[in-house]
C-alpha positions as CSV (number, residue, x, y, z in Angstrom):
1,M,10.1,10.4,-19.1
2,V,9.8,11.1,-15.4
3,R,7.8,14.5,-14.6
4,G,8.6,16.7,-11.7
5,R,6.6,19.3,-10.2
6,R,7.5,23.2,-11.6
7,S,9.4,25.9,-10.1
8,N,6.4,28.2,-9.6
9,D,3.8,25.0,-8.7
10,K,3.1,25.7,-4.9
11,S,1.4,22.9,-4.1
12,P,2.8,20.2,-3.2
13,A,1.7,17.3,-5.8
14,P,0.5,14.4,-4.0
15,Y,2.5,11.2,-3.9
16,P,1.8,7.8,-6.1
17,R,1.9,6.3,-2.7
18,T,0.0,8.5,-0.7
19,A,-2.6,8.5,-3.4
20,R,-2.6,4.6,-2.7
21,V,-3.4,5.2,1.4
22,N,-5.5,7.3,0.3
23,Q,-7.9,4.9,-1.5
24,V,-7.6,2.8,0.6
25,L,-8.6,4.5,4.2
26,R,-11.3,5.9,1.5
27,E,-12.3,2.0,1.5
28,I,-11.5,1.1,4.6
29,V,-13.5,4.2,6.3
30,A,-16.3,3.1,3.9
31,D,-16.9,-1.0,5.0
32,A,-16.8,0.4,8.6
33,L,-19.8,2.9,7.8
34,E,-21.1,0.7,6.3
35,R,-21.5,-2.2,8.7
36,L,-22.1,0.5,11.5
37,S,-25.1,1.1,9.8
38,D,-27.3,-2.1,10.7
39,I,-26.9,-0.9,14.0
40,D,-27.9,2.9,12.9
41,D,-30.1,3.7,10.3
42,R,-28.8,7.5,10.5
43,L,-25.3,6.0,9.4
44,R,-27.1,4.3,5.8
45,M,-27.4,8.3,4.1
46,I,-23.7,9.0,4.6
47,T,-21.1,9.1,1.8
48,V,-17.2,8.7,2.5
49,T,-15.8,11.3,-0.5
50,S,-12.6,11.1,0.1
51,V,-9.2,11.1,2.0
52,D,-6.6,13.1,2.0
53,T,-3.5,11.9,4.0
54,A,-0.2,13.7,5.1
55,P,2.7,13.2,3.9
56,D,3.8,10.9,6.1
57,L,1.4,8.8,6.8
58,R,0.7,9.7,11.0
59,Q,-3.0,11.8,9.8
60,A,-5.0,11.6,7.5
61,I,-8.9,13.7,7.1
62,V,-11.8,12.3,5.6
63,Y,-14.1,13.9,4.2
64,L,-18.2,12.4,4.2
65,S,-21.0,13.8,2.1
66,S,-25.0,13.1,3.4
67,L,-28.0,13.5,2.1
């Protein structure tokens, strides 16, 4: 059974490809921050919480959290 978007749903559903790209980008940025934390101790307390990629994959917003 294939599920489609409801006609009254205003928010676009994330595409499976976009969701996979978001996950891969989140892991890449987190790994880069981990490597950089050896140079700058301030980066040790930063966590990548999520990534939101545009449907055309040209831009992404990376959400970070710090303590």
